[in-house]
Structures are given as structure tokens and as C-alpha cells.
C-alpha positions as CSV (number, residue, x, y, z in Angstrom):
1,M,0.0,0.4,0.2
2,E,0.7,3.8,-0.7
3,S,-0.2,6.3,1.1
4,V,-0.7,9.3,-1.4
5,K,-1.8,13.2,-0.9
6,V,-4.3,14.6,-3.3
7,Y,-5.6,17.8,-3.5
8,S,-9.2,19.2,-4.9
9,P,-11.2,22.0,-4.6
10,V,-14.1,20.1,-3.8
11,E,-14.9,19.6,-0.2
12,D,-16.7,15.6,0.8
13,K,-17.7,15.5,4.1
14,E,-19.1,11.3,3.1
15,V,-15.5,11.1,1.9
16,R,-15.1,8.0,4.2
17,T,-18.2,6.2,2.7
18,N,-17.5,7.4,-0.7
19,L,-13.9,6.4,-1.3
20,G,-13.1,5.5,-4.7
21,N,-16.4,7.3,-5.7
22,S,-16.5,10.8,-3.9
23,P,-16.6,13.6,-5.8
24,I,-13.3,15.3,-4.8
25,F,-11.5,13.1,-7.7
26,K,-13.4,14.7,-10.7
27,Q,-11.3,17.8,-9.5
28,A,-8.4,15.9,-8.2
29,Y,-4.5,17.4,-8.6
30,H,-1.2,15.1,-7.5
31,E,1.3,16.9,-5.4
32,S,3.2,17.6,-8.4
33,E,0.3,19.8,-9.7
34,Y,-0.4,21.2,-5.9
35,K,1.1,24.8,-6.7
36,E,-0.8,25.4,-10.2
37,A,-3.8,24.2,-9.0
38,L,-3.7,26.3,-5.7
39,K,-3.3,29.6,-8.6
40,K,-6.7,28.0,-10.4
41,H,-8.9,27.3,-6.9
42,A,-10.2,30.0,-4.2
43,Q,-10.2,26.5,-1.4
44,M,-7.8,23.4,-1.7
45,F,-8.6,21.0,0.5
46,E,-5.5,18.1,1.0
47,Y,-6.8,14.2,1.5
48,K,-4.9,11.4,2.9
49,F,-5.3,8.3,1.0
50,K,-3.9,4.5,1.1
51,F,-4.1,3.1,-2.6
52,D,-3.2,-0.1,-3.4
53,G,-2.2,0.3,-7.3
54,L,-5.0,2.7,-8.7
55,K,-7.6,1.2,-6.0
56,V,-8.9,3.6,-2.8
57,I,-8.2,1.3,0.3
58,Q,-8.1,3.6,3.5
59,F,-9.0,7.2,4.1
60,T,-6.4,8.6,6.6
61,G,-7.4,12.3,7.2
62,V,-8.2,15.8,5.3
63,E,-7.2,19.0,5.6
64,K,-8.4,22.6,4.5
65,V,-5.4,24.1,3.0
66,V,-4.6,28.2,3.9
67,K,-3.2,30.0,0.8
């Protein structure tokens, strides 16, 4: 399993129950795209997941990113 940070302007309070089907993944950014994404959006959330390949296994936390 790999721990991955996913950045999204979408706040999903039900992410624990949605996991792989969460709306955050429609506007998700990788850590390498974070700085550019922050320029495009007024707010950003940092979601932390554990992945097994491309499959989301576990949600481990979320923080709102302050500009």
C-alpha cells in the first residue's frame, strides 16, 4: 500500500463512505500539480488516502489548505 496526498477544491464530508466514488476525484490534483492548482481555485483540501495500485483502500485524513 502507498500513502498518497490528493488535492481538490471539492469538500466531501462523506469521503469515508464514498472512497473511490468521491466527487473530489473529478477535480483532483497530485502533489506535483499542487502549486498550479492553488492558483486556479479559491480553496483547496488535502485528502490523504492509502492506495493499492489504483484502488483506494483507506481514507486517513483531510485538511483545508490555507493560502
